[in-house]
KEKE-425652 format. One record per atom (N, C-alpha, C, O): y, x, z. Coordinates in steps of 0.1 Angstrom, whole numbers, plus 5000, padded with zeros to 4 digits. Layout:
N
YXZ ...
//
This chain:
610
788319496154 787719626156 787619696142 787719636132 787319826142 787219896130 785919876123 785019796129 785719936112 784519896103 783219926111 783120006120 782219846106 780819866112 780320006108 780620056098 779520056117 778920186114 778020186102 777520076098 777820306096 777020316084 775620276087 775120286098 774920236077 773520196078 772620316081 773020436078 771520296088 770620406091 769820446078 769920366069 769120556079 768420596066 767620496060 766820416067 767620476047 767020366040 765620406035 764920316029 765120516038 763820556033 763220646044 763920716052 761920656043 761220746053 761220886047 760820916036 761620976056 761721116053 760621196060 760621196073 759621246053 758521316060 758821466060 759621516051 758321536069 758521676071 757121746072 756221696077 757121866066 755921946066 755722006080 756622066086 754521986086 754222046099 753422166097 752622176088 753622266106 752822386105 752622436119 753422406128 751622516120 751322576133 751122476144 751522506155 750422366141 750122276152 749122336162 749022296173 748422436157 747522516166 747322646159 747222656147 747322756167 747122886162 746722986172 746622956184 746423106168 745923206178 746623336175 746723386164 747123406186 747823536184 746823646182 745623626186 747223756176 746323866176 746423946189 747223906198 745724056190 745624126202 747024186206 747324196218 747824226196 749124286199 750124186202 751224216206 749824056200 750823946203 751923936192 753023886195 751623986180 752623976169 753123836166 754323816163 752223746167 752623606164 753723556174 754623486170 753623596186 754623566196 756023616192 757023546192 756023746188 757323806184 757923736172 759123716171 757023706162 757523636150 758123496154 759123466149 757423436163 757923296167 759323306174 760223236171 759423406183 760723426190 761823456180 762923406181 761523546170 762523576160 762923456152 764123426149 761923366149 762223246142 763123156150 764023096144 762823136163 763623046171 765123096172 766023006172 765323226172 766723276172 767423256160 768623256159 766723226149 767423216136 767023086129 767023076117 766722976137 766322856132 767322796122 767022746111 768622796126 769622746117 769722816104 769922746093 769622946104 769723016092 768522986083 768622976071 767322976089 766122946082 766222816075 765922796063 766822716083 766922576077 767822586064 767522526054 768922656066 769922666055 769322736042 769622696031 768622836045 768122926034 766822876027 766622886015 765922826036 764522796031 764122656031 763222626023 764822566039 764322426039 764422366025 765422386019 763422286020 762222246027 761122346026 759922316030 761322456019 760222546016 760322666026 761022766023 759622656037 759622756047 758422856045 757422816038 758522976050 757423076048 756123016054 756122946064 755023056048 753723006054 753623046068 753923156072 753122946076 752822976090 754022946099 753922956111 755222906093 756322866102 756422716103 756122646093 756822666114 757122516115 758322476108 759122566104 758522346107 759822296101 760922326111 760722356123 762222326106 763322356114 763622246125 764422266133 762922136124 763122026134 762022046145 762021956154 761322146145 760322176155 760522316161 761022396154 760222336174 760222466179 758922496186 758122396188 758622616189 757322656194 757322666209 758222716215 756322616215 756022636229 754922736231 753722706229 755222856235 754222966236 754323026250 755323096253 753323006258 753323056272 751923106275 751023066268 751823196284 750523246288 749623136293 748423146292 750223026298 749422916303 748522846292 747522796295 749022856280 748222786269 747322886263 746822856252 747123006269 746123106264 746423146250 745423166242 747723156247 748023216234 748023116222 748323146211 747722986226 747722886215 749122836213 749922836222 749522796201 750822756197 750922606195 750022556188 751922546201 752022396200 753422366195 754422416200 753522276185 754922226181 755322106189 754522016192 756522106193 757121996201 758521976196 759222066191 759021846197 760421816192 761421906199 761421926211 762321966191 763422056196 764321986206 764722046216 764521856204 765421776212 764921766226 765721726236 763621786228 763021766241 762821886250 762321886261 763222006244 763122126252 764122126263 765322086262 763722166275 764622176286 764722046294 765622036302 763921946290 764021816297 762621756298 761721796290 762521656306 761221586307 761021506294 761921436289 759821516288 759621456275 759521306277 758721256285 760421226270 760421086271 759321016264 759020906267 758821076254 757821006246 756721106241 757121226238 755521076242 754421166238 754221156223 753421076218 754921236215 754921226201 755221356195 755921436201 754721376183 755121496175 755721446162 755321336157 756621526156 757121486143 756021476133 755121566132 756021366125 755021346115 753821266121 753021216113 753821236134 752721156139 752821016134 753920956134 751720946131 751820816125 750520736128 749520796132 750620606126 749420516128 749720396119 750820376115 748720306118 748820186111 748520066120 747520066127 749419976120 749319856129 749619726121 750119736109 749319616127 749719486121 750719416130 750419396142 751919376125 752819306134 752419166136 751719106128 752819106148 752418976151 752818876140 754018876135 751918786136 752318696125 752218746111 752618676102 751818866110 751818926096 750418986094 749919056102 749818956082 748519016079 748619156072 747619226070 749919196069 750119316062 750119436072 750619416084 749619546068 749619666077 750919736076 751619736065 751419786087 752619866088 752420006093 751620016102 752920096086 752820236090 753920266101 755120256098 753520306112 754420356123 754520506122 753420566123 755720556121 755820706120 756920756129 758020706129 756620866136 757620946143 758121066135 757321136129 759421086135 759921196126 761321226131 761821186141 762021306123 763421346125 764221316112 763721316101 765521276114 766321246102 767021386098 766721486104 767821376088 768421496082 769421566092 769721676090 769821486102 770721546112 770021596125 770621636135 768721586125 767921626136 767721526147 767221556157 768121396144 767921296154 766421236153 765921236142 765921206164 764521146164 764621006158 765520926160 763620976149 763520846143 762120786144 761120866145 762020656144 760720586144 760820486133 761820406132 759820486124 759720376115 758620286119 757520326121 758920146121 757920056125 758119926118 758919916108 757519816122 757619686115 759019626116 759319536108 759819676125 761219626126 762219706118 763419666118 761819816113 762719896105 762820046110 761820096116 763920106107 764120246111 764920256124 766020206124 764320316134 765020336147 765520476148 764720566145 766720496152 767320636154 767720646168 768320556174 767420766174 767820796188 768820916187 768421016182 769920896193 770921006193 771121066207 771921146209 770221026216 770321076230 768921136234 768621136246 768121186225 766921256229 765721166231 764821196239 765821046226 764620956227 764720846238 763720796242 765920816243 766120716253 766620586248 766120476252 767520596238 768120476233 767920476218 768120576211 767420356212 767020346198 767820236192 767820126197 768420256180 769120156173 768720156158 768220256153 768820036151 768420026137 769520016127 769320026115 770819986132 771819976122 771719846115 770919756119 772419826104 772419696097 771119676089 770419776086 770719556086 771519436089 771319376103 772119296108 770219416110 769919346123 770619406135 770919336145 771019536135 771619596146 770819576159 771419526169 769619616158 768719606170 769019726179 769519826174 768719706192 768819816201 767819796212 767519686216 767219906216 766219906227 766320036234 766520146228 766120036247 766120156255 764720176262 764220086268 764220296260 762820316266 762120426258 762720506250 760820426260 760020536254 758920476245 758420366247 758620556235 757520516225 756420626225 756720736228 755220576221 754120676220 753020616211 752920496209 752220706206 751020666199 749820736206 749820856207 748920656210 747820716218 746720766209 746820766197 745620826215 744520886208 743820786199 743220816189 743820656202 743220546194 744120496183 743720406176 745320546182 746220506172 747020376176 747620316167 747020346189 747820226193 749220266196 749520376201 750120186192 751620206192 752220126204 752120006204 752820196213 753420136225 754920166227 755320286225 755620066230 757020086234 757320026248 756919906250 757820106257 758120056270 759620036272 760320136272 760019916273 761419886273 761919886288 761519816296 762819986290 763220006304 764319906308 764619886320 765019846298 766019746302 765419626309 766019566318 764219586305 763619466310 762219486317 761619396322 761719616317 760419646323 759219586316 758319546322 759319576303 758319516294 757719616285 758419696279 756319626285 755619716276 754919636265 754319536267 755119686252 754519616241 753619716233 754019826230 752319676232 751319766225 750819696213 750319586214 750819766201 750319706189 749119796185 749219916185 747919736183 746719806180 746419806165 747019736157 745519896161 745119906147 744419786142 744419756130 743819706151 743019586146 743919466146 743419356144 745219476148 746119366146 746519296159 747319196158 746119336170 746519266183 747719326189 747919446188 748519246195 749719286201 749719236216 749619116218 749919326225 749819286239 751219316246 751619436245 751819216252 753019236260 752719226274 752019136279 753119326282 752719326296 753919356305 754919416300 753919316318 755019336327 754519336341 753419276344 755219396350 755019386365 756119296371 757319336369 755719186377 756719096383 757419156395 756919256401 758519096399 759219146411 758419156423 758619236432 757419056424 756519056436 755319146435 754519146444 755219226424 754219326423 753019276414 752119356411 753019146411 751919096402 752019146388 753119156383 750919166381 750919206367 750519096358 749619016361 751219086347 751018976337 750919036323 751619146321 750118986315 750119026301 749818906292 749218806296 750118916279 749818816269 749418886256 750218976252 748418846250 747918906237 747918806226 747418696227 748418856214 748418776202 747618846191 747518966191 747018766182 746318826171 747218846160 748418826161 746718896148 747518936137 748218816131 749218836123 747718696134 748418576129 749518526138 750118426136 749718596149 750718556159 750318456169 751118406176 749018426169 748518326179 748118386192 747518496192 748518326203 748118376216 746618356218 746118246217 745918466221 744418456223 744018476237 742918446241 744918536246 744518556260 745718596268 746818636262 745618576281 746718626290 746018656303 744918616306 746718736311 746218776324 747218746335 748418756333 746718706347 747518686358 746718746370 745818816368 747218716382 746518766394 745118716395 744218776401 744918596389 743618536390 742618586380 741418556380 743118676371 742218736361 742618706347 743718666344 741718726337 742018716323 741618566319 740518526322 742518506311 742318376306 742218386291 743118446284 741118336285 740918346270 740918206264 740518116271 741318206252 741418076245 740018026242 739118096237 739717896245 738517826242 738817696237 738917596244 738917686223 739417566217 740917536221 741717626218 741117426227 742517396232 742717426246 743717386252 741817496252 741917526266 741917676269 741717756259 742217716281 742117856286 741117866296 741117796306 740117956295 739017976304 739218106311 739418216305 739118106325 739118226333 737818296332 736818236336 737718416327 736418486325 735818516338 734518526339 736518526349 735918566362 735518446370 734418446376 736418336371 736118226379 735518106372 734918016379 735718096359 735217986351 736217866352 736017766345 737417886359 738417776359 738917756345 738917846336 739417626342 739917596329 741317546331 741717466339 742217596322 743617546321 743917496308 743417536297 744817396308 745417336295 746917346297 747417316307 747617406287 749017406288 749617516279 748917576271 750917546282 751617646274 751917766283 752217766294 751717886276 751918016283 752918096275 753018086262 753818166282 754818256275 755118376283 755218366295 755218486276 755718606282 756818666273 756418716262 758018666277 759118706268 759318856268 758818926277 760018896258 760319046257 761419086266 761719206267 762018986274 763019026284 762519006298 763219016307 761118996299 760519016312 760418886321 760718886332 759918776314 759718656322 758318586317 758118566305 757518556327 756218496324 756218356330 756618336341 755718256322 755618116326 754418056321 753918086310 753817966329 752717876324 753017736330 753317726342 752817636321 753017496326 751917416319 751617426307 751217336327 750117256323 749217216334 749717176345 747917216332 746917166342 745917276344 745617356335 745317276356 744217366359 743117276365 743317226376 741917276359 740817196364 741317046366 740816976375 742116996356 742616856357 743816836366 744316726367 744216936373 745316916383 746616976377 746617096372 747716906378 749016946372 749517066379 749617066391 749817166372 750517286378 751717326369 751717306357 752617396375 753817446368 754217566376 755017556386 753817686372 754117806379 755617826378 756217806367 756217876389 757617916388 757718046379 756718116378 758818066372 758918186364 758718316372 759318326383 757918406367 757718536373 758618636364 758518636352 759418706371 760318796364 760218946369 759818966380 760419036360 760419176363 761619206372 762619126373 761619316379 762719356387 764019366379 765119326384 763919426367 765119436358 765619296354 766919276355 764819206351 765219076347 765818996359 766818926357 765219016371 765818946382 767218996386 768118926389 767419126384 768719186387 769719136377 770919106380 769319126364 770219076354 770618936356 771718896355 769618846360 769918706363 770818696375 771718606375 770618776385 771518776397 773018806393 773918746398 773118906385 774418946380 775118846372 776318816373 774318786363 774818676354 775318556363 776418516361 774618516373 775018416382 776318446390 777218366391 776418576394 777618616401 778818606392 779918566396 778718656380 779818646370 780218506368 781418476367 779218416366 779618276363 780318216375 781218136373 779818246387 780518186399 781918236400 782818166404 782118366398 783418426401 784418386391 785618366395 784118386378 785118366368 785018226361 785818196352 784018146364 784018016359 783518006344 783717906337 782918116339 782418116326 780918076325 780318066336 780418056314 779018026312 778418126302 778918126290 777518206306 776818296297 775618226292 774618196299 775518206279 774518116273 773118176274 772918296274 772218086276 770818116279 770018156266 770418106255 769018246267 768218276255 767718156248 767118066254 767918156235 767418036227 768517936224 768317856215 769617936231 770717846228 771317876214 771617986211 771417766206 771817796192 773317756190 773917676198 773917816180 775217776176 775317816161 774517896156 776417766154 776517796140 777917856138 778917806142 777917976131 779118046127 779018076113 778018126108 780118046105 780218076091 779018026084 778418086075 778617906087 777517826081 776217906083 775217876075 776117986093 774818056096 774518026111 775318026119 773218016113 772717976127 772618106135 771918206130 773118106147 773018226156 772218176168 772318056172 771418266174 770718226186 771118326197 771118446195 771318266209 771718356221 770518436225 769318386225 770718556228 769618646234 769918666249 770818606255 769118756255 769318786269 770118916270 769619016266 771218916277 772019036279 771319126289 770619076299 771419256288 770819346298 771719356310 772919316310 771219416320 772019436332 773219526329 774219506334 772919626320 774019716317 775119646309 776319666311 774719556300 775719476293 776519386302 777719376301 775819326311 776519236321 777419316330 778519266334 777019436333 777919516342 779219556334 780319556340 779119576321 780319606313 781119476312 782419486313 780519366310 781319236310 782019216323 783219176323 781319236334 781919226347 783119316349 784219276354 783019436345 784119536346 785319496338 786419506343 785119446326 786219396317 786919276324 788119266324 786119176329 786719066335 787519096347 788519036350 787019196355 787719246367 789119306363 790119286370 789119376352 790419436347 791419336341 792519366340 790919226337 791719126331 791818986339 791918886333 791618996352 791518876360 792918816363 793018726371 793918866356 795218796357 795218676348 796018586349 794118666339 794018546331 792918456337 792218496346 792918336332 791918236336 790918216325 791218196313 789618226328 788518206319 787718086321 786618076315 788018006330 787217896334 786917806322 787817766314 785617776320 785117696309 784717776296 784217716287 785017906296 784717986285 783218006284 782518016294 782617996272 781218026269 781018156262 781718186253 780118236267 779918376262 778518386256 777518356263 778518426244 777218436236 776918576233 777618646226 775718626238 775218756234 774118726223 773018696226 774518736211 773718686199 772618796197 772818916197 771318746196 770218826194 770218866179 770818796171 769518976175 769519026161 768618956151 768718986140 767718876156 766618836147 767018766134 766418776124 768118686135 768518606124 769418676113 769718626103 769818806116 770718876108 770018916095 768818946095 770718906084 770118936070 771119036063 772319036066 770619106053 771519196046 772719116040 772519016034 773919176041 775119106035 775618996043 776518926038 775118966055 775618856063 777118866065 777618976068 777818756064 779218746068 779418776083 780418806088 778218756090 778318776105 778218916109 778218946121 778119016100 777819156103 779119216108 779619316102 779819156118 781019216124 780719226139 779619196144 781719266147 781519286161 781419166169 780619146179 782319066166 782418946174 783518866171 784418896163 783718746177 784818666175 785018566187 784218546195 786318516188 786618426198 787218306191 788118316183 786718186194 787118066187 787017946195 786117936205 787817846192 787617706198 786917616189 787217616177 785917546193 785117466184 785917366177 785617336165 786917306183 787717206177 788717256167 789317176159 788917386166 790017446158 789517456144 788417496141 790317416134 790017426120 790217566115 791017646121 789517606105 789817736099 789317856107 790017956108 788117846112 787517956119 787618076111 787318076099 788118186117 788518306109 787918426114 787818456126 787318506105 786718636108 787418746100 787618736088 787818846108 788418966101 787419076102 786219056106 787819196098 786819306096 786019336109 784819376108 786619306121 785819336133 785719216142 784919226151 786419116140 786418996149 787018886142 787518896131 787018766148 787718656143 788818616152 788618616165 790018596147 791118556156 790918426162 790418336156 791218416175 791018286182 792118256191 791918246203 793318236186 794418216195 794418066199 794917976192 793918046211 793517906215 794117876229 793817946238 795017776229 795517746242 794617656249 794817536251 793517706254 792517636261 791617736268 791517846264 791017696279 790117786286 788717766281 787817826286 788517676272 787117636268 786817696254 786117626246 787117816252 786817886240 785417946240 784717946251 784917996229 783618056228 783918206224 784518236213 783418296232 783418436228 782018476224 781118476232 781918506211 780618536205 780518686202 781318746195 779518746209 779218896208 778118916198 776918876201 778418976187 777318996177 776519116180 777019206187 775319136174 774419246177 775119386174 774719476181 776019396164 776619526161 777419576173 777519696175 777919486181 778719536193 777819576205 778319636214 776619536204 775719566215 774919696214 774019726222 775319776204 774519906202 775020016211 774420116213 776219986218 776620076229 777419996238 777919886235 777520036251 778119946261 779519996265 780519936261 779620106273 780920146278 781620246269 781820356272 782020196257 782720266247 783720186240 783620056239 784720246234 785720176226 785020106214 785219986211 784220186207 783520136195 782220066198 781120096193 782219976208 781019906213 781419786221 782419726218 780619756231 780819626238 782119626246 782819526246 782419736253 783619736261 784819716253 785719626256 785019786242 786119766233 786219626227 787319566226 785019576223 784919436217 785419336227 786219246224 784919346240 785319246250 786819246253 787419146254 787319366254 788819376257 789619316245 790619256248 789119346233 789819296221 789819146221 790819076219 788619086222 788518936221 789218866233 789818756231 789218926245 789918866256 791418876254 792218796260 791918976246 793318976242 793618856234 794718796235 792718816225 793018696217 793018576226 793918486224 792118566236 792218456245 793518456252 794118346254 794018566256 795318576263 796518536254 797418466258 796418586242 797418546232 797518396231 798618336230 796418336230 796318186228 796818116241 797518016240 796418166253 796918106265 798418116267 799018016271 799018226263 800418246264 801218176254 802318116256 800818176241 801618136230 801118016223 801817966214 799917966226 799417836222 799217826207 799517716201 798717926200 798517916186 797117866183 796217866191 796917816171 795617776166 794917906160 795418016163 793817886153 793118006147 793818056135 793218066124 795118096136 795818156125 796418286129 796618306141 796718366119 797318496122 798718476128 799418376124 799218576136 800518566141 801618596130 801218626119 802818576134 803918606125 804218496115 804718526104 803918376118 804118266109 805318186113 805818196125 805818096105 806918016108 806617926120 805517866120 807517916129 807217836141 806717916153 806617856164 806318036151 805818116162 807018146172 808118136169 806618166185 807618186195 808418316193 808018406186 809618316199 810518446197 809818566202 809918676196 809018556213 808218676218 807318726207 807118846206 806618636201 805618676190 806418746179 805918856175 807518686174 808218756163 808818886167 808818986160 809318896180 809919016185 808819126186 809019246182 807719086192 806619186193 806119236180 805819356178 806019136170 805519176157 806519276150 806119366144 807819246152 808919326146 808819466151 808919566144 808619476164 808619616171 807319686167 807319816167 806319616162 805119686158 805119706143 804119756137 806219686136 806419716122 806219606112 806119626100 806319476117 806119366108 807419296105 808319296114 807519236093 808719166089 808219026084 807419016076 808818916090 808418786086 809018756072 810218776069 808218696063 808618666049 808618516048 807518456048 809818456045 809818316042 809018276030 808418176029 809118366020 808418346007 806918326009 806318246003 806318416017 804918416019 804418336031 803318306032 805418306040 805018226051 804218306062 803518246070 804418436062 803718516071 804418656072 805318676065 803918736081 804518866083 803918966073 802718966070 804819056068 804419166060 804619296067 805519306076 803819396064 803919526071 804819626064 804719646052 805719686071 806719776066 806019916064 805219956072 806419986053 806020126052 807120216054 808320166056 806920346054 807920446057 809020446047 810120496050 808820396035 809820406024 810520276022 811320266012 810320176030 811020046029 810219946021 810819836018 809019966018 808219866011 807519776021 807419806033 807119656016 806519556024 805119526018 805019506006 804119516027 802719506022 802019386029 802319356040 801119326021 800419206026 798919236025 798419286015 798219196035 796719216036 796019096030 796418986033 795019126021 794219016015 792819036020 792119136017 792318936027 791018946034 789918946023 788919016025 790018866013 788918856003 788618985996 787419015994 789619075994 789419195987 789419315997 789119425994 789819286010 789919396020 790919506015 790619616016 792019456009 793019556004 794419506007 794619386010 795319606008 796719576010 797419585996 797219665988 798319485994 799019475981 800519485984 801019415993 801219565976 802719565978 803319435974 802919375964 804119375983 804619235981 806119225983 806619115983 806819335984 808319325985 808919455990 808219555993 810319455991 810919575995 810919685984 810819645972 811119805988 811219915978 809819935972 808819955978 809819945958 808619955951 808020095953 808720195952 806720105956 806120235958 806020315945 805820255934 806020445947 805720535936 804220565937 803820645946 803420505929 802020525931 801320395932 801820295927 800120395938 799320265938 800020155945 800720175955 799720035941 800319915947 799219845955 799419735961 798019895955 796919845963 796419955972 796120065967 796219935984 795820035994 794619986002 794519866005 793720076006 792820036016 793420056030 794520106031 792620016041 793220016054 793520156059 794420176067 792720256055 793020396059 794320446053 795120516060 794520416040 795720456034 796920386040 798020446041 796820256043 797920176050 798220236063 799320236068 797220276070 797420336084 798320456083 799220466091 798220536073 799020656071 800420626066 801320696068 800520516058 801720486052 802720396060 803920396058 802120326070 802920236078 804120296085 804020416089 805220226086 806420276092 806220296107 806620396113 805520206113 805020216127 803520236127 802820146124 803120346132 801720376131 800920276140 801220276152 799920206135 799220106143 798220176152 797920296150 797620106161 796620156170 795420206163 794820316166 794920126153 793720156145 793920106131 794920046128 793020136123 793120086109 792919936108 793219866098 792419876119 792219726119 793519666124 793719626135 794419656114 795819606117 796219506106 797319506101 795319406104 795419316093 796519206095 796919146085 796919186107 798019096110 798619136124 797919216131 799719086127 800319136140 799419106152 799319196161 798818996153 797918966164 796719056165 796319096176 796119086154 795019176154 795419316158 794719386166 796519366152 797019496156 797319516170 797019616177 798019406176 798319416190 797219386199 797119436211 796219316194 794919296202 794219436203 793719466214 794219516192 793619646192 794419736202 793819806211 795719726201 796519816210 796419766225 796319856233 796419636227 796319586241 794919626247 794819656259 793919616239 792519656244 792519796247 791919836257 793019886238 793020026241 793820066253 793520156261 795019996255 795820016267 795019986280 795320046290 794119896280 793319856292 792019936293 791319916303 791720026284 790620116286 791020226296 792120276295 790220256306 790520356316 790720486309 789920526300 791720566314 791920696308 790720786312 790420796324 790220846302 789020936304 789521076309 790321136302 788921116320 789221246324 788521356316 789121466315 787421326311 786621416302 786921376288 786421266284 787621456280 788021416267 787321506257 788021606252 786021486253 785421586244 785821576230 785521666222 786521476226 786921466212 787921356210 788321286219 788221326197 789221216194 788521116185 789221046178 787221106185 786621006177 786720866183 787320856194 786220766176 786420636181 785820606195 786320516201 784820676199 784220646212 785020686224 784720656235 786120766221 786920816232 788320766231 789220846235 788620656226 789920596225 790220526238 789420456244 791520546243 791920486256 793420476256 794020496246 793920456268 795420446270 796120566265 797220566259 795620686269 796220816265 796220826250 797220866244 795120796244 795020806229 796020716222 796720756213 796220596227 797220506222 798620566223 799420556213 798920616235 800320666237 800620786228 801720796223 799620876226 799820996218 799820966203 800421046196 799120866199 798920846185 799720726179 800120726168 800020626188 800820516184 801820476195 801720366201 802820566197 803720546209 804520406208 804820346218 804920366196 805620246194 804820126198 805320036205 803520126193 802620016197 802420016212 802219916219 802220136218 802020156232 803120086240 802820006249 804420106236 805520036244 805419886242 805719816252 805119836230 805019696228 803919636237 804219536244 802719686237 801619626244 801819646259 801419566267 802419756263 802719776277 803619676283 803419616294 804719636275 805619536279 804919396280 805119316289 804119366269 803419236269 802419226281 802319126287 801819336284 800819346295 801519316308 801019236316 802619386311 803319366323 803819226325 803819166335 804319176313 804819036314 803718936317 803918836324 802518956311 801318876314 801018886329 800718776335 801019006335 800719016349 801818946357 801418876367 803018956354 804118896362 804018736361 804518666370 803518686350 803418546348 802118486355 802018366356 801218576358 799918526363 800018466377 800718516386 799418346380 799518286393 798918386404 799418376415 798018466401 797418556410 798318676414 798418716425 799018726403 799818846405 801318826402 802018916399 801818706403 803118666399 804218756405 804018796417 805318776398 806518846403 807118766415 806818646416 807918826423 808518756434 809618666430 809918656418 810218596439 811318496436 812518556429 813318486423 812618696431 813818756424 813418816410 814218886404 812218796406 811718846394 811218996394 811019056384 811019046406 810519186408 809019186407 808319096413 808419276399 807019286398 806419326411 806919416418 805219276414 804519316426 803219386422 802619456431 802819376410 801519446405 801819516392 802719486385 800919616389 801019686377 799619736373 798719736382 799419766360 798119816356 798119966358 799020036352 797120026365 797020166367 796320236356 795920166346 796120366357 795520446346 794020416344 793420466335 793420346354 792020316353 791820176347 790720116347 792920116343 792919976337 792919866346 792719746342 793019886359 793019786370 794419736373 795419806372 794519606377 795719556382 795819576397 794919526404 796819656401 796919696415 798319676421 799219666413 798419666434 799719646440 800619766437 800119886436 801919746434 802819846431 803119936444 803319886455 803020066442 803420156453 804020276446 803920296434 804720356454 805320476449 804320576442 804620636432 803120586449 802120676443 801620626430 801420706421 801420496429 800920436416 801920456405 801620506394 803120416408 804220426398 804420576394 804620606382 804420666404 804520806401 803420856392 803720936383 802220816395 801120866387 801220816372 801020896363 801620696370 801720636357 802920716349 802720756338 804020726356 805120786349 804920936346 805420986336 804221006355 803921146352 803021156340 803221246332 802021066340 801121066328 801821036315 801621106305 802720936316 803420896303 804421006299 804621026287 805021076309 805821196305 805021296298 805521356288 803821326302 802921416295 802521366282 802221456273 802521236280 802121186267 803321166257 803121126246 804521206263 805721196255 806121056250 806521036239 805920956260 806420826257 807420796268 807320846279 808320696265 809320656275 808620616288 807620546288 809220646299 808720616312 808620466315 809420396310 807620426322 807420286325 808620236333 809020296342 809120116329 810220056336 809719916340 809319826331 809719886353 809319756357 810419706367 811119786373 810419576369 811419516377 811119526392 810519426398 811319636398 811119656412 812019776417 812119876411 812519756429 813419856435 812619986437 813120096433 811419986442 810620106445 810220166432 810220296431 810020086421 809620146408 810820216402 810720326397 812020156403 813220226398 813520356406 813920456400 813320346419 813620466427 812620576423 813020696422 811320546421 810320646417 810620706404 810420816401 811120616395 811520666381 812620766382 812620866375 813720736390 814820826391 814420956397 814821066393 813520956407 813021076414 812221156404 812421286404 811421096396 810621176386 811621236375 811421356372 812621166371 813521216361 814321336367 814521436360 814721326379 815421436386 814521556387 815021666384 813221536390 812321656391 812221716377 812121846376 812121636367 812021686354 813221766349 813121866342 814421716353 815721786350 815721916357 816122016351 815421926370 815422046377 814422146371 814722266369 813222096367 812222186361 812722246348 812522356344 813422156340 814022206327 815022306329 815122406321 815922296339 817022396342 816422526346 816822636342 815222526353 814622646358 814022716346 814022846345 813522646336 812922706324 814022776316 813722836305 
//
């Protein structure tokens, strides 16, 4: 995958608030001034920010003035105009709390960044919302994400309600943190910790239980419990121990959101034979310890969608890790999107966005790092990462390589032919493939420096070291993305993009909207290579295998699904590809050939008429 997104703002930016309350004169002149200001907010920002005229709000606020508020003026976030307010907060609103396990006070502050996005600074870092206060991310090093609403109440307590798991967390000024949830059966549970991180009380249907030495005493009934209590941030409450000397072990109580996620997890595991690792399961990558977290229902839905689109492959025995962000540190080698690897394979390898894992086994590990979990159904997020890593799984299943880059001595003819068509030339001297440029030069990628070096062919006029963006423009065959460090990585990028459903709404050409059409229009040569590889994989699949005469029975449609071949499907694909100016799809089927001939004839007739 391409480079990790830039870090979020590294310092707190405060803004001057004005007109939090005011009164119009009898003629209503303040109303008129306010309306004039609203019409020219952008100009005012450009000309006067940060020094605005006295009495005007900052450009990140707008005024709410209606007869209902009896002429009083109230500032509210501009991003929340015209919609239900997701969080009860004003820019500049702040409080002081103590995080669990920390005696130090932390200032929690709501504000806007320089681009007008809502931000929150709290004990976990800087959170930015780019969708009006619904989704919050922190960027590096932790790449945290949470979906929900935040508020500071009149007492200065800071609350975040996580909608992914149905859990509410409230931090108070006196250092207590309470996590609460409503279980699927309607029961309410909560757990409170003090500033040292110690659990001091919890509540169940039976009432509140407070710590009394090594025991828990029910304030209402006087019952006594001994044991362990937990309420997770992903919506599960458990207690195990004794009550009045009698052994008890409550079944886990889960929120509705957590229960749905667990049901979907179980369905995916049964259908595809994979194992999605449980929260707390550890593993080691690049000599650093990673801990599995709990995937959200939305993340699991994306995983299910990707597996459905690639079910021509076998994934039985694969382990899937949704790594939680807690262990990430600045400068971690793990700050990439993900990797696919076999535990027994030597030389575990990570590139700019993933680690190659060409493994002829179904028992690989697909590790999804926090940076890929900041968005779901997008190319530059979880969907693109999953498609990319499963391309590596498929490459390993078909060609049986270890964790090394493609294009090496001993690779299969299909590998070398695919690499050659994508612009690579095998070098006996270097023992690997080099990338051709438009002038006949050959370039080699060096992972340690993240640079390309001229290594043969016609000597360039100019620099002999290039970054990946420069190499993208210089390459003889334009790759799918800048992440083209070896033939297998470049083709994994192209193959993943080919399997992204074509977007009917195409608001732009940025990374989040890359799909099959984008690949065809920007990298037509790579498109043809991965299209052929994809069809060949489908034809070889036990589920979708070609018939006894070698005719294809299935094809991938424009929505990324493997479907039975029909005249309508072939016609739709060929018509789209004609519009993208790439050679029409050719597959081994009589009906496919007939549909291709009919489309070409229609195009010839249309050309003669013009």
